[in-house]
N, C-alpha and C positions, 0 to 999 in steps of 0.2 A: 419244795415250793416252786422252784423255777420250772421243774418238769410239769407240774400241775398248771402253771400259767401258759406254757407252750401248748398243752393239751386243750385248754379252754380257748386259746387264741386260734388254734387249728380248727376246732369245732365251729367257732363263730365264722371263720373264713369259709368253711365248707357250706354252712347254712346260707351265708350271704351269696355265694356263687350259685347255689341251687335256686334261690329266690330270683336272682338276676337272670338266670337262664330261662326261667318260666315266664318272665316279663316279655321276652323277645318273641314276637309272633312270626315275624317275617312276612312275606307276601301271602295273602289269603284270597283264594278265588271263591266267589260266591255268585251263583246264578240268581237272577231275579226270580225265575221259576226254573226248576231243574227238569221239567218235562212239559210237553204239549200233547194233549189228548184230543184228537179230532172227534172222538166218539164214533157214532155210526154215521157213515157217509153213503149216500145213494149214488149208484153208478151214473145216473142221469143228472147229477148235481155235483160234479167233481169240484173240490175246493181249490183255492189258490195254494200253490206249493212253493211260494217264496216266503222266507221267514227271517226276521231280525231277532236274534237271541241276545238279550242283554245280560250283563254281568258286572260285578264291581270288585274292587280290591278292598277288602275289609281288614287287611293287615297293616303293618307299620313300616313296610319296605316296598319299593317299586315291584310291580308284578310284570313279568316278562313272559309272553307266550312264545314258546319255541316251536310248537307245531299245533295245527288244528286240522283234524281229518274227519271224514264222514264215511259211513258205510252205505252199501246197498244202492248205488246209483245216486246218492246225495252228493251235491257239489258245494263246496265252501267257496263262495264268490268273493268274500272280503273278511279279513280279520286284522286287528290292530298289530302293527309291527313295532310300534313305539311302546316304551314302558307305560303302564297304567299306575299312576301314583296312588298312595294310600288315600282312600275315600273317593277316588274317581271311578267312573264307569266306562265300559267299552261295549261294543256290539260286534257280533259275528253274524254275517249274512250267509244264508244257505238257500239252495233251491233243489228241487227234485221233481220227478214226474211220477204220477200215479196212473197206472194203466186203468182204463175204464172197464174193469171186471171185478168180480168179488175177490177180495183178498184181505189179509191182515196187514195193517200198517205197523211197521216196526223199524224205525231208523235210529241211529245213534251218531252223535257228534262228540268226538273225544278231543279234549284240550290238554296239552302237555305244557307245564309252566315251571317256574323256578322255585319250587317248594320241595325241600329234601324229604320231608315226612310224608307228604301226599302230593306227588307230582302230576297227577292226572285227575280230571273231572269229566263226567259224562252227562250229556243232555239227551233225553229220550223223547222220541216222537212215536205216538201210538194211535191206534184207531182201527176201525173195521169198515171196509167198503163192501156194500151189499146191493143186490138187485132189489128194486122196489116191487113189492108184492102187488098184484092186481087186486083191486077192490071191487 
């Protein structure tokens, strides 16, 4: 009888620990939009290439960005150094240059933050620069 009570108590404790572990989300990084698509851009109408990328912490612990980097000549001009509390938002500012010639636009901004299960998130910038056809 005592052995059965210990077994039941142990099972209850394990279930309680598993349920409690699933309740803890930790910091969760969520982009407002995870990509920006310029679509088709004409060489004679080059767009603004400064961008503010918004995100939020949808978790239950402070979100701390440890690194924000960009590829392909894209420059990160500002990113939050202070913790983003649960439910709060932040902004990453970037800028880059598009050469006035036909090309595929493909840029990536990578954020590293304090989540052990998924420590990085990527923001993608896409599009196509083309010559305007004579009509």
